[in-house]
Structure formats: C-alpha cells, structure tokens
C-alpha atoms as one frame of an Amber mdcrd trajectory, in Angstrom:
protein
  -0.427   4.236   4.960  -0.967   4.071   8.925   0.014   7.510   9.312  -1.991
   8.728   6.909  -4.789   6.570   9.059  -3.669   8.623  11.994  -3.770  11.727
  10.846  -7.828  10.715   9.644  -8.643   9.714  12.638  -7.608  12.711  13.776
  -9.969  14.659  11.236  -7.179  15.530   8.739  -7.597  14.346   5.026  -4.576
  13.367   2.535  -3.773  11.451  -1.073  -5.816   8.604   0.799  -8.089   9.748
   3.095 -10.569  12.692   1.443 -13.665  14.612   2.891 -16.861  13.884   1.351
 -19.032  15.948   1.741 -18.950  16.334   5.770 -17.234  12.765   5.968 -13.863
  11.680   5.922 -13.826   8.159   3.745 -11.018   6.837   1.567 -10.828   7.713
  -1.519 -12.446   5.607  -4.522 -10.872   3.122  -7.211  -7.262   2.408  -5.098
  -5.526  -0.829  -6.424  -3.687  -1.335  -3.293  -6.244  -1.631  -0.800  -8.448
  -5.010  -0.810 -12.095  -3.783  -0.651 -12.546  -5.594   2.900  -9.454  -3.352
   3.663 -11.525  -0.588   2.729 -14.735  -1.522   4.233 -12.768  -1.755   7.315
 -11.226   1.691   7.256 -14.181   3.858   5.979 -15.943   2.733   9.391 -12.099
   3.783  11.336 -13.022   6.930   9.684 -16.201   7.769  10.776 -14.449   8.206
  14.033 -12.251  10.956  12.372 -15.643  12.128  10.919 -17.075  12.303  14.222
 -13.591  14.005  16.444 -12.975  16.461  13.920 -16.967  18.106  13.883 -16.917
  17.693  17.624 -13.638  19.576  18.135 -15.191  21.811  15.685 -17.543  22.794
  17.812 -15.354  23.368  20.895 -13.099  25.751  18.811 -15.680  27.209  17.218
 -18.977  27.675  19.172 -22.398  28.106  17.430 -22.296  31.790  17.479 -25.287
  33.729  19.191 -24.895  31.020  22.050 -21.857  31.758  23.927 -22.135  31.115
  27.558 -20.813  29.879  30.605 -22.502  26.956  30.697 -21.860  26.054  26.953
 -17.857  26.844  27.672 -18.177  24.436  30.715 -19.684  21.768  28.081 -17.195
  22.325  26.020 -14.599  22.099  28.303 -16.331  18.660  29.195 -16.815  17.304
  25.822 -12.810  17.952  25.582 -12.009  15.996  28.781 -13.879  13.159  27.385
 -11.751  13.409  23.572  -8.488  13.819  25.275  -8.488   9.865  26.123  -9.405
   9.550  22.188  -6.720  11.249  21.782  -4.388   9.725  24.075  -5.433   6.180
  22.598  -3.870   7.542  19.158  -0.971   8.714  20.881  -0.368   4.954  21.992
  -1.421   3.997  18.795   1.387   5.589  16.925   4.218   4.882  19.112   3.295
   1.263  18.310   3.272   1.801  14.950   6.937   3.491  14.527   7.912   0.167
  17.062   5.881  -2.655  14.785   6.092  -2.650  11.308   3.868  -5.885  11.323
   1.091  -4.126  13.280  -2.718  -4.631  11.381  -5.639  -2.637  10.826  -7.987
  -5.473  13.218  -5.715  -3.889  15.853  -6.211  -0.547  15.100 -10.606  -1.871
  15.551  -9.845  -3.008  18.598  -8.192  -0.396  20.439 -11.015   2.017  18.455
 -13.990  -0.239  19.273 -15.526   2.052  22.281 -15.472   5.206  20.991 -18.017
   3.422  17.862 -20.739   3.551  20.695 -19.498   7.212  22.094 -18.822   9.168
  19.574 -22.636   9.078  17.763 -24.161  10.005  21.083 -22.362  12.748  21.527
 -22.098  13.763  18.551 -26.053  13.608  18.557 -26.292  15.656  22.042 -23.786
  18.199  20.701 -26.097  18.281  17.004 -28.735  19.130  19.684 -27.581  21.739
  21.239 -26.072  23.388  18.283 -29.676  23.081  16.275 -31.494  24.312  19.034
 -29.568  26.479  20.342 -29.860  25.098  23.556 -28.087  27.767  26.743 -28.067
  28.188  30.334 -29.327  25.621  32.627 -31.044  23.943  29.510 -27.697  22.479
  28.916 -27.755  20.409  31.653 -31.090  18.799  31.562 -29.764  18.189  27.898
 -26.560  16.512  29.013 -28.364  14.775  32.507 -30.554  12.538  30.067 -27.667
  11.173  28.476 -26.705  10.055  32.344 -29.544   7.645  31.992 -27.834   5.511
  29.238 -28.237   1.917  28.819 -24.548   1.890  27.374 -22.039   2.579  29.990
 -19.268   3.846  28.073 -22.267   6.847  27.199 -23.476   6.877  30.675 -19.472
   7.729  31.658 -18.531  10.073  28.940 -22.310  12.565  29.957 -21.449  11.717
  33.168 -17.820  13.557  33.219 -19.443  16.460  30.800 -22.635  16.935  33.490
 -19.896  17.484  36.437 -17.610  19.965  34.019 -21.102  22.008  33.543 -22.003
  21.742  37.434 -19.061  23.520  38.556 -21.164  26.297  37.052 -24.250  25.428
  38.471 -22.550  25.244  41.709 -20.767  28.181  41.871 -23.971  30.226  40.676
 -25.615  28.574  43.748 -22.994  29.119  46.157 -22.821  33.398  44.894 -26.274
  33.033  45.433 -27.190  31.453  48.324 -24.334  32.644  50.766 -23.573  35.949
  49.669 -26.802  36.939  47.805 -24.720  37.423  44.684 -26.012  36.708  41.104
 -23.413  35.507  38.801 -25.103  35.108  35.629 -23.617  37.557  33.154 -25.702
  36.023  30.043 -28.877  35.308  32.153 -28.288  30.876  32.214 -29.833  30.748
  36.281 -32.509  29.728  37.096 -33.329  32.704  39.302 -33.365  35.954  37.623
 -33.587  39.489  37.772 -35.960  41.734  36.676 -34.865  43.931  34.205 -38.338
  46.580  34.927 -39.940  47.384  38.033 -42.980  48.957  38.144 -43.064  53.004
  39.259 -44.718  52.090  41.961 -43.051  49.489  43.045 -39.215  51.772  42.109
 -40.463  54.575  44.588 -40.382  52.415  47.435 -37.048  50.529  46.931 -35.489
  53.923  46.726 -36.166  54.373  50.316 -32.798  52.402  50.987 -30.510  51.124
  49.167 -29.374  48.505  51.369 -32.903  47.249  50.942 -34.167  45.655  47.723
 -37.859  43.934  47.957 -38.352  39.930  47.231 -40.151  41.140  43.585 -36.937
  42.184  42.435 -35.311  38.352  41.709 -37.893  35.476  40.468 -37.600  31.731
  39.765 -37.876  31.090  36.229 -39.140  27.489  35.685 -38.157  27.280  32.069
 -34.168  27.402  32.903 -34.774  24.865  35.751 -33.126  21.433  35.341 -36.068
  18.645  35.371 -34.150  16.739  38.232 -33.570  20.020  40.313 -37.698  19.587
  42.354 -39.667  22.811  42.448 -39.643  23.155  45.879 -35.939  22.251  46.163
 -35.616  25.947  43.783 -37.621  27.827  45.646 -35.851  27.226  49.184 -32.439
  28.254  46.716 -34.545  31.220  45.635 -35.573  32.212  49.838 -31.777  31.701
  50.649 -30.266  34.081  48.489 -33.904  36.305  49.162 -33.007  36.056  52.894
 -28.954  36.719  51.991 -29.917  39.959  50.081 -32.926  41.928  52.481 -30.706
  40.834  55.480 -27.309  40.309  54.839 -26.418  43.405  56.426 -26.286  45.104
  59.554 -26.617  48.427  60.362 -22.981  49.327  59.909 -22.634  47.940  56.558
 -20.224  45.061  57.484 -21.722  41.225  56.027 -23.126  38.819  58.228 -24.504
  36.894  55.731 -27.311  34.199  57.025 -26.193  35.209  60.526 -23.843  32.392
  59.904 -20.366  34.267  59.828 -19.483  34.173  63.292 -20.395  30.569  64.051
 -18.281  29.517  61.124 -21.319  27.874  58.781 -20.536  29.841  55.667 -17.112
  28.297  55.091 -18.783  24.864  56.236 -21.587  25.209  53.280 -19.190  26.421
  50.701 -17.304  23.161  51.351 -20.899  21.329  51.052 -21.611  22.339  48.102
 -18.154  22.126  46.315 -17.916  19.009  47.115 -21.437  17.514  45.509 -19.857
  19.303  41.954 -17.303  16.220  41.776 -19.827  13.863  42.746 -22.482  12.661
  40.691 -25.761  13.811  40.851 -27.689  12.722  43.963 -31.535  14.925  44.283
 -31.895  13.826  48.059 -27.980  14.794  48.914 -28.375  17.998  46.875 -31.587
  18.563  48.720 -30.236  17.864  52.160 -27.494  20.453  51.742 -29.615  23.492
  49.974 -32.071  21.780  53.488 -29.049  23.018  56.031 -28.518  26.544  54.053
 -32.356  27.451  53.806 -32.838  26.412  57.801 -29.856  28.823  58.722 -31.306
  31.788  56.533 -35.087  31.035  58.184 -33.357  31.131  61.741 -31.295  34.088
  60.835 -34.828  36.598  59.297 -36.403  35.065  62.883 -33.749  36.282  64.555
 -33.457  40.080  62.277 -37.438  40.112  61.978 -38.891  38.936  65.413 -35.975
  39.627  67.976 -34.094  42.313  66.566 -37.422  44.184  64.774 -39.577  43.550
  67.786 -42.194  42.224  65.345 -44.898  41.211  68.225 -44.479  45.070  69.379
 -45.196  45.705  65.835 -47.884  43.767  65.100 -49.839  44.803  68.514 -49.266
  48.053  67.519 -50.681  47.555  64.019 -53.478  45.650  66.020 -53.814  48.258
  68.857 -54.264  51.702  66.539 -54.329  50.453  62.773 -56.995  47.852  63.223
 -58.797  49.963  66.604 -58.098  47.327  68.828 -57.935  50.319  70.908 -61.668
  51.285  70.898 -61.310  53.442  73.719 -58.557  55.974  72.597 -60.264  56.852
  69.582 -63.713  56.787  71.297 -62.408  59.589  73.347 -60.512  61.324  70.499
 -63.372  61.659  67.890 -64.957  63.187  71.236 -62.064  65.209  71.789 -62.289
  66.356  67.978 -65.988  66.268  67.120 -65.538  70.002  66.578 -62.882  70.072
  64.295 -64.315  67.745  62.019 -67.378  69.598  61.042 -65.688  72.769  60.103
 -63.219  73.418  57.187 -59.960  72.700  57.809 -57.545  75.579  58.421 -53.589
  76.001  58.448 -53.535  74.781  62.117 -56.180  72.393  62.055 -53.984  69.289
  61.629 -51.801  70.814  64.745 -54.938  71.012  66.852 -55.832  67.557  65.944
 -52.457  65.692  67.033 -52.634  68.095  69.846 -56.644  66.210  70.880 -55.240
  62.782  70.243 -52.245  63.429  72.564 -55.354  64.543  75.262 -56.660  61.863
  74.420 -54.203  59.203  75.351 -53.361  61.369  78.581 -56.627  61.188  79.876
 -56.675  56.945  79.172 -53.019  57.323  81.464 -51.168  56.591  77.853 -49.481
  59.275  77.338 -45.955  57.676  78.571 -46.671  54.843  76.013 -43.558  55.018
  73.593 -45.691  54.018  70.171 -48.094  56.628  71.027 -45.536  59.203  70.694
 -44.967  57.744  67.586 -48.403  57.990  65.950 -49.199  61.842  63.933 -52.120
  62.296  62.309 -52.507  63.514  59.100 -55.283  65.689  57.491 -56.497  64.581
  53.652 -57.752  67.583  51.808 -61.606  66.837  51.137 -64.708  65.645  52.719
 -66.257  62.213  52.772 -70.071  61.190  52.156 -71.603  63.186  55.081 -69.594
  66.148  54.976 -66.948  65.719  57.487 -63.065  65.984  57.291 -61.201  62.505
  57.002 -58.362  62.267  59.341 -55.088  59.501  58.711 -53.170  58.177  61.353
 -49.460  57.566  60.355 -46.585  56.151  62.670 -42.945  57.304  62.484 -40.552
  54.643  62.856
C-alpha cells in the first residue's frame, strides 16, 4: 500500500487511490483500512492533489499567457517542488528497507508541505485565472514573500529570485546597451508601436538617432516594490544610451564608460542583485550609479563635445534678437526688398543684404554668421510686407 501511497503523492491514481473531481482520495468502502487510517491517507493525498495541479501548470501553461516571466515563474516553482520530490525519494528508500514503517512517519516527513502547497496553489490559481503576465507576476509573487509563515516566505523568495533573473537581464540590456529585450511586451519600459507623422519625419533624419518619445514607462507593468522615481532613472539611463551611445564612426561607446571598465562593473553589480533577496535601498543605489554615469556622459556629449553654450548663445543672438544692432542694420539694408513683390532673385539679394549688415558691424568673421541663411516665405503679412525667416545650417 505504501507504494500506492507514494504514487498518489506524485499525483498518480491506482486501485486504492482514485480521482474524485480534481482531488485524489482513498477509494470508499475499503475493508482492510481503519477509518482513522483513511482520514490520515486522505490528508496526505491533499499533497498529491496539489502537486499534480502545480505540475500540470508548469508543463502545460495557460494558453495565451506565454512569456519570459511566466517561464521563469514555472522554473522557480519547479525548484521549490524539487525538495518535495526528493523527500518522496527518501521515503521510498525507507519503505524498501523498513517493512514496519508507519503512516505517522509519512505525516512527520511531509507535514511542512501542508503549509507550503496551499499557498503555492492559491498563487498559481490567481496567475492562471487572472491571466497575470509580465512584470505583474513579480508583484503577485512578492506579496507572498511577506507571509508570516517562514516556509511560504522561503518558497516565494525562491520563485521571485527566478523571476528576477529575467528582470535583471532586461535591466542590463536596457541601461547598459540601450536594447529592449522584450519580445512579449512584459517589461515596464516599452516602445511605442505607432508614431505620429510629424514625429516620424523627424526620426528619419538620421538612422542613428532615436527620439526620446519612442520609449515610455508603463506604470501598469511597474512592480509595486520598485519606486516610480527609480523607474524614471532606469528610463533615463536607457534613453541616454539610445540617443548618445554611439560616436560618429558608429563604434559603441555606451555610457562613455567602456574605456574605464565601468560597463562590466555595472553588469556585475546587477548580476549580483538577482541572487539576493530584493532590497529597495541596495537596488536604488546601483541604479543611481548607472544613472550618474549616464548623466555625466550626456553632459560630456551635449555641453562639451557639441558646444551647447555656443549654440544657446547663437539662439539668443539671432533667433531671440539678442544682437539687435544686426537686425536694425539688416532692416535698413533690405527695406526696399520688403516693400515690393518677391522675384526669383529676391532671396539671394536678401542674403547679400544680411551678410552686408554683418560686415558693417565687423561680424563677417563670425563663423556662426556664415551659417545663417535667410529664407523668404511666400505671401505678405498684415502690413503688406514680405516675411523673412532665419535658418542656420549646422
């Protein structure tokens, strides 16, 4: 009978243990079993019922809910179940060597799983019925890590670590390489599917430049134990790599840290976190380090290499009319062109007038002035005069 019991504990039925509905129990009206023994066996069979349900979920996931996080959940769940199967193996060895083994010994060895299996079954049932997927699975599992039952907390922590392997791989790819490893759209940072026509034209200017509007933070997929401010830092770091992660030759200079070996250091830091119990402070500290490195790189590219201050001064001088004397001289030079209908050579004459005005003010040696090109807009303003616009070629 003990061999039949071991089969039942593995989720299989036979002549003594049968399936009633979804529950494994002792066949009714068996004469050689005392009612007390039947009660003990039925209680042990609850473990076999739960084990069968969990194994069916692991190897036959709900249709339509496939994903990296679900696979990681099943992997972690299977690791938790391994201790149970190992316990059954040990019991089978004892049955083979000791013919006088009792049901109470089975109860003693398997008693802790009466606490763990119901919680795991409840968690799995929630994921299955609610079709929980992606980073939402992290939230569902994380709630059980706060359980007051140590065995349940330990089991949930093992499953969460398995799921975190996917999370940290996605974080590493996004923050250090600007790559979104999310084929099933499960990560809390996502890429927009459609782009407005006006934006799409801007995106086609350069194949190496990507707009910050392409990627966004999806709060519905953000785990509750990752703060919003931390998620924004993660988004910023990945944005920095996407926009400024390659130099003009196309070679990778991610975060500007490869030359000093920090990229490997950050990857090791994230890798070390996935095997630890989640700590919000420790997690944010690593994210802050990566974000700081990204910020320094953005500063170096925009302010130092691209001469941001010079460009801002140009905007002030020419587009915000900071150099008022230049525009006063230009209006005087082009006054006769503003009052007549434009001709084929008007735009060329206007640019000559602009450069002449710059020459009068001793600005003809200014490199920025040479890049300014005045364009003529067709039509007249409310005063019946032609309209001109400044364009700077970079």
